[in-house]
N, C-alpha and C positions, 0 to 999 in steps of 0.2 A: 502557899503552894511551893513545893520543892523544885527548884530549877537548877540546883547545883550540879545535877548529873548532865546538864546540857552544855557543859564546857566544850568549846570547839576542838575538833581534831586539828593537828598541825597540817597545813596544806603542803603538798609536794612542791619543792622548789621548781619554779618555772625557768626554762632556759632564757637567756637574754632575748628580749623582744617577743617572747611567747607567753601565753596565758592559757589556762585550761578552758575557761569560760569567759566569753564577752557578752555582757547583758546590755541590750539597747533599750533604754527607757527606765526611769527611776520612779515610777508609780508604785502602788502596793505590790503588783505582780513582780516587777523587776527587782524591787528591794527584797522581796521574799526569795527570789531566785538567787540573788547575790549572797544573802545571809545563809541560805541552805548550801550553796556551793562551798562556802568556808566551813560550815559545820560538818560537811562530809569530806573535808580534806582536799578540796580543789582550790586552785588559785583562780582569782576572778577580777575582772574589771567591769565596772558599770558606768555607762555614759548617758548623758541626757542633754539635749540641746538647750533646755531652759537654763536660766541663770541660777535657779535655786528651787527649793521645794515650794510647792504651791501653798498659798494661804487660804484657798477656797475649800469649803466643807465638802462639796460634791457628794459622793456616796456616803450613806449615813449608817447603814445597818450591818453589823457583823453577826453572823449566825453561829450556832453551837458547834458545827463541825469545823468551821474556820478557827474558832477559839481553841478547839482541840489541837489543830495544826500549830497555832501560836504557842500553846503549852509545850508541845514537843520542841519547838524552836527556842523556848525560854523567854517569851515576851508576853505571855497571857496576863501576867500581873500588871504590866504596863498598860495593856489595853483596858483592863477592868478599871484601873485608876483613872483613865481618861474618858470613860463612858458611863452610861446609866442604863440599866435594864428597863425595857418597857414592862410596866405592870399589867397593862390591859389594852385592848383595842375596842373602841366603841363604834359600832357601825349604825349609821342613820340612813333612812330612806330619803332624807331631806327635812326641811323645817317642819316641825309638828308631826313627824311620822315616827313609826315604831323604831325603837333603838334596841340593839343587842350589845351587851357588854361581854367580851370574852376575857376571862381572867387568864392572861398568858402565863403567869407564874404558877398557876394551879393546873395547867394542862398535864396530861400523862406523858412527860418527856422521856421517861425511862432511864437508860443507862448512860447518862452523860453528866459531867461535872458542871455543865453550863446550860441549865434549863431555862433559857430566856433569849430574847432578841436584845442585843446590845446596841444602843444608840451611841455612836462615836463618829465624829466627822472624819472624812478621809484625810484631811491635813493632819489631824491628831494621830491617825493610824500610821501615816507616812513618817511622822516624827518618831514614833516608837520604833519603827523598823529601821530608820536611818541611824538613830542612836545606837541600836543594837549592832548594825553593820559596823559602825565606828568602833564599838567595843571589841568586835571580832578582828579588828585590824584592817577593815576595808574602808572605802570612801567613795562617794559618788563623784565622778568627774563632770561637774556641771559646766554648761556652756560648751559642750563637745557634741558635735552632730555626727551621725552616721551617714556616710555618703554612698558607698557602693561596696559590693563584694567583688573581689577581683578573681578569685577562684575558690573552689571548695572541695577538693578531692581528699587529700590526706590531712588537710587542715583548712581553716577558713582564713583567707586573707581579706581583711576589711580596711577600707580607707575611711578615716575619721578626720574631722576638722575642728580645731579649737577656735574660740573667738579670737579674732585678730588674724585669722587666715592660715595659721600653722597647720599643716596636714601631717598625718602619721599613718603608717601602714602597720596594722595590728595583726599578728598571727595568733589565732586561737584554735583550740581543738574543737570547740563547740560555740555556736552563736545562738543566742536566744532573743527573739524579737518580742519585746514587751512594749512596743512603741505605738500602741493605740489603734483606733479604728481605721486610720489612714496610714497604716504601717508602711514605712519605706523598706524595711527588711522584707516584708511579705512581697512587695512589688519586685524587689531585686532578685528574688529566687523564683519568680514566675508563678507564685500561688495567687489564688483569687478569693475574694470575699465579695459576694454579690449582695448588695443591700436591697431589701424590700421595704418600700415606704409603707408605714402603718396607717397613713392617712389621718394622723392626729398630731396636734400641737400641744405641748405642755409648757407651763411656766413653773419655775422653782424660785423660792425666795427664803432666805433666813431672816427672821424678823423677831423683834421683841414685842411682848404684850403682857399686860397685867390682868387679862381676862380670868375670871374665877373658875377655872377648870383644873382638873388634876394635872399636876406638872409632869408626871411620869407615865401618862397614858396617851395613846394615839386615838385620833378621831377620823373616821371615814364617812363622807357624805356622798350618797349616790343620788344626786339631784338630777332632774330632767335637763337642767342646763349644763351639766357636766360633773365629772368626778372631782371631789375636793378631799385632800388628805392634810391633816394637821398633825405633825409628828414632833414628839418631844426631842429636845437636844440637851446635852449635858449642862450647858450654861443656863443658870436660872432665868426663867421667863423667856428663853429663846426657843423659837419654834421653826421647823421647816414646813413651808407651805408648798404643796404639790397640787397643781390644778390643770385639768384638761380644759382648753379654751378654744374658741373658734380660730381657725387658721387665718392669720392676717393676709391682706392682699399682698401679692408678690412685691418684694422690695420694701415692705413696711415692717415696722417692729412695734410691739406693744410697749407702753411706758409702765413698767412694773415698779410702782412706788407705793407708799403707805396708803394713799387714797384709793388707788386701783385695788390693792389687796383688801382693804376694808369693805369696799363695795362688793367685791366678788364673794368674800366670806359671808357678808350679811345676806346676800341673795340665796346662797346655797345652804347656809346653816342656821340663819336667823340670829347669829351672834354679833354683838357689837365688839369687834376684836380690838380696836384701838392700836393699830400697828404703829411701831416706832422703830428707829434704828434699823432700817432695812440694810443689812450688811452685805448680802450677796444675792444676785439674781441671775437666772438663766432662762432662756426660752429656746425651744428646739422642736423640730419635726421628728417624730419617732420613726425609727427604722430598725429592721432586724436583719441579721446575717450570720453566716457560718462559713469559715474558710473551707475550701475544698480539700485541703490537707493541712495538718499541723506540723508536718516534717518534710524537709527536703534535704536529704543527705545529712550534713552536719549542722543544719540550721533548723531551729524549732520556733514555733509561734506559741505564745501564751497570752492569756488575758484578752483585752479588747482587740488585739491584733488577730485573734483567732475567732472571736465571737462577739457580736454586738446585739443589743436588745433594749427594751424599755426599762425604766427604773422600778416598775411595779414589782414588788416582792423583794427588792434589794439583793438580787442574786449575783450581779455582775462582778463586783469586787471580790466576793467570796469565791466565785468560780475561778477567777484568775489566780488568787492566792493558792487555791488547791491545785491548779495546773502546775505551778512552780514547785509545789511540795511533791507532787507526783514525779516530776521530771528529774529533779536534781539527784535523788538517791540512785536513779538509774544511770545517769551520766557518771556518777562516782563508781558504779559497780562494773562497768563494761571492761575495764582493764583486767579484771580477774577472770574473765570468761573467754572461751574460744570465740572465733569470729562469728560462727553461726549463732551461738547462744547470745552473743552481744547484740546482733541484729534483731533477734527475737525480742530481747529486752527493750531495745530502743523503739521498735515498732509498737510495743505495748503502750507507749505514751499516747500516740494518736488513737489507737484502738479504744483505750479506756477514756481518755479525756474528750475526744471528739464525740463519742456517743453520749457522754454526760452533757456536753455543751449543746448538742442537738436537742436532747430532751428538754434542757432548760430554756433554750431559745424558743422552741415550739410551744412549750407550756406557757411561758410568759407572753408570747404573742397571742395565744388563744385568749388568755385572761384579759389582756390589754384591749383586744378587739371587742370583747363583750362589754368592757367598761367604757369604751369610747365610741360606741356605735353612733352614727349620725341620726338615727331614727329616734325621735323624741319619745314615741310611744313605747319603744323597747326600753329606753332609759327609765321611763316612769314605771314600767312593770318590774324592771330590775330593782328599782328603789323599794318597791313593795315587797318583793320576794327575797332579796338578798339577806336582810336581817333575820328573816325566819329560817332560811337555810343555814345561816351562820350560827343559829342557836342550837343546831344539832351537834351532839357530842362527837360523832364521827367526822364531821366537817372541821370542828375545832381542833381535833387531834392533828389534822394536817398542818395547822398553823404552828404546831410544835415540831414534831419529828420531821415532817416532810419539808416545810419551809426551812427548818434548821439544818437540812441536808444530811441528816443522820442515817437515812435509809438508802442513800445512794450506793449502788453496787456496780461492780465491773463485770458484766455478764459476757463480754466478748473479748477476743484478742488472745495472743499467745500465752498469757498467764492465767487464762480462765478455764483451763482444761482439767485441772485437778478437782477432786470433790471439795465442795465448800469454798472454792476460790472466789475472790472478788468481793466478798462482803466485808463491811467495816467490822473490826473486832469490837464486840461490846465492851463497855467500860463501867461495869457495875462496881458498887461498893463491896469490899471484901470483908470476910470475917476477921475481926481484930482491927479494922480500920483501914482507911486509905482506899484507893481505887486501883484497878488492874493496870492501867497505863503507867502508873507510877513505878511499877516493878519491871517494866520492859526495858530492853536495851534502848538508850536514848537516841541512837542513830543507826542501829543495825537490826539484824534479824533476831527473833526470839522464838522459843517454844513456850506454849502454854499447855499445861497438863491439868485436867480436872480430875482430882482424886475423889474417892468415896470416903465417907466418914470412917475414921479409924485405919484407913489404908496407909501402909508404910510409904515413906517418901522414896522415890526411885533413886538409884545411884546415878548422880548427875555427872560423874567423872568418866563414864564409859564413852567409847568412840561413837556409839549410836546417836549421840546428841551433836556430833560434828563440831564440838567446841563452842556452840552457841549457848547463850544463857537460857536457863529453863525456869519458868515460873510455875511452881507447883501449888495448886490450891486444894487443900486437903479436906474439902467438903463440897457437896453439891450446892450450887447456887440456885436460888429461886429467881426467875426472870423478873426484873422490876416491872411495875405497872407501866404499860405502854411499850415495853421493849419487845423486840422480836424474840421468838423462842430460842434462837441461837445464843441469847445472853447466858443461858445455862448449859449450852453445848450438850444437848440430849443425844439420844439414839446410839449410844455406845462409842461415838467418835469423840473420844475424850482428849485427843492430842491435836493441837493446832500449831502450824508453822505460820508465824506472823511477819509480814513484810516491815521494812523500816517506816512505812507511812501508816501503819496500824490497820492495814487491810489483811485479810486472811489469805495466805498463799495456798493452803490446803488443810484439810482435816482428815483424821483417820484414827484408827485404833492404836497405832504405834508410830514411832518415828520412821521405822523401816517402811511401812506402807505408804507414808507420805513421801518419803525420799524417792521411791520409784516414780511416783507421779511427777514430782518436781524434775527429776532427771529427764523424763520424757518431754516435758513441756518447755523447759528452759535450757538445760544443758548439763553435762556431767560434772561441771565444777561448781554448780550453784551452792551446794552445801559445804563442800570441803573448803571453798575459797571465801567464805563469808564469816570470818570471826567477828565477834561483837566489836 
């Protein structure tokens, strides 16, 4: 995969004591934000109160759309090297009940270079991102806590403290809170995230086993006693166990060891698992929540600081990474816009990402509620019906594109007023080889023009293209299996203006028709001031 085009832009020199972006929290969301800041030419500092990167696996699944983001950043190859694709999902109603095997690699994924779920532990993801940050010239300031915001009008004045008690006043143009579900940044600016208890307790464990089952397939057991997931990890014979368990009495904790896991797995699956080398465990009561706003002036929330939910579906890390990817190109762009256009662009972050997070939190909560109901009769019925439902091709397709977050679209907000705006640009294979994304500007805006067979290439040097790169495809594309019809850009709207995050800003019959819509929705400088 070609990543040479992803060389970073040189950041603008910051005045002494000042920085463009201060990122609080060095998990996957914060690391993505810091890397993207540098890639888009902004100076950045990233702090975290922990002493160093976590060694716990935590979130495990990286989806197709997030891998596309990582490709744009230049780290997709590192992610693939550290992970393993799920080959299949086996759904069981419990011991000796019907089983449905879903061939995940054979689903109609359509127009993506990453047609799979990638199993990669969060600590490995963070290592890939931190190594990339270091290559870009950045570094995490570990052991540095965020204390308070002192003011936030023309800039954000933040007080931070290093281990040993040394305090520093940091001046930043923008502050991004990526500091988790109990975000201090969120509290400091008066934003709220109300948690709703899901009424369910889960245990997680990373454990080794030599049980003779396929090493690259996942297993789901919908047993009357509770949900059990056995998920492959990249390390040979290492598995993630996820189980819904009865909530312990207040103040007590379960002892999650090899004996506990073996008995739980035996009861719900009938397998003699032979657990050993229990490396990491966690138990928690599920809750769901969404911040009332994702922006307060010059302060933004991203990742778990903005939305929390259950681990079912593996959407959390992916949503946070995509939050940061959405936000940073906008922060880099506002200096080129007048004040009104800049505000509309910044407001689009909350409009786009909060709607996305709301749908994700609501959907995951609905599925989790169904899977963790306390009524044994319903669990038993679900165990009988779910494998049959999952056998349907229409349902299976959702495990590809929908779970892979490929069909997410931004249908509201100040950037959604132009025709075709807000949909992810398809990434089909092109005649002659390669994929569409490989031809786009690595960090800027691009035009895509779908020509007809034999049609002459347009003159790309004229002012009508506003100095942006133009990708001309001199043939009609056939939409790949499972892809939306827009993969071939039908209906005569053969010109698309593509945002830096690979979403369509507008579609039309010519750059002139698109330009008018963009001028109305964002501002008069949007095209003239966005060279590649």
